[in-house]
C-alpha angles and dihedrals in degrees: 000000000000122000118206114212119206112214115221112218114249092232092055092049092049091048090051091049092052095054112135141095109344128201114243106263094226097050097092089054098050097036096086092050091045092052091046093049095046094040098048111021105032094035088050091051091049093048091048089052089053093049090050088069092057137083096221140144093207094250110056114097096225112055116189118234111229101169113212094346093110091055094049088048090056093060090054094046111107093196090056092054090046089054090049090051091050090049093052094047091045093052096046096047098042094043095050095046094042090049093052095044094043092050093047092049091047092050091049092051091044089058092073097263119193116249089018093168092056090047091053092050093049093051096042101042095087090060093063096046113099115238089227089062096046098041095081089048093054093043089055093042094054097037118117089256094034133121097270094057090042090056091047091052091046094054094045098259097110090134088072093055114112142145095281098188095029099069133059096234096061106024095084094047088052091054090049091049091053092048093049090049091049102046106031087092091066092052090048094052094047093048092047091050090049092049091055088061093060111105110250092219089063091056092044091052090052090051091050090052089058100258113155127216095273094045091049091049094050100039104032113018101037096052089050090055094054094106091050091049092053090049091050091049090053092048091045093050094049091043091052090052090051096043109139117122103065099043092042096047096042106034106001088231094302171153095073091333090301091139098031113140130180091261095050092044092052090051092047093051095042105042113022097029096034095222092141096163092051092046090051090052089051089051092053091049089050091051093050093048091049092050093047093047093048090049093050093049091048092051091047090053092051093049092052091046090051091055 
């Protein structure tokens, strides 16, 4: 009787012997990012939350603890509510106009436009221009003796000339105009990229069924762009909450707080006025509102997708 012995490889036996709790294979790769995120972002948020409970100018060695007083003060602050109102108006107007313009530009380019590369560059160039570079241009353009009023006088509409950024009735629309000019290129690029993912046979079938350009846009293209629209709404809402550079560089939040946003108000209270505790409380409120708004928009997008 012959017995056949099967030799177990040494590597397999050693691997079996080492069985036990294993470290996740991806941990070494994500650990630096995790440390950076926790150490900078979340620590900064926590420290800001701590400062928001203080009455402190940011320099004095003995800050006074005031508990939730800064938060209760916010809800009785008329300038804060004015900044919130400006933020809501700013988001609604800029999002609607940017959506319409971006969709129109994307449809035009999707229709096999000549010199498409030049067209893309012209629409997208404002996105890459720094607001700090363009702010002096816009301040001069909308000044009482600026180019806009000069053009109005030249074409016989001098009665419409006015100090556009020097009065409360027109300062906010100017800020919205600048923002639309600056960020419509992003909406255009995202819509154009989404339109290229629509199956051509679907569009051809709509054409064969007698659908015209407008009907195809409304019934076929626009529903397919719903996910992109939700993403743009989320980006626009968070961007409106963080708006700072354009209103600060062009109007410094004025005149008479007419272009005050949450970002400019936080800066005004924290740096020039040295109310660091109150500015930190405003920052925490801004963070909470941004998170809630992003969550609501995300849930709305999922519900529509489920339907």
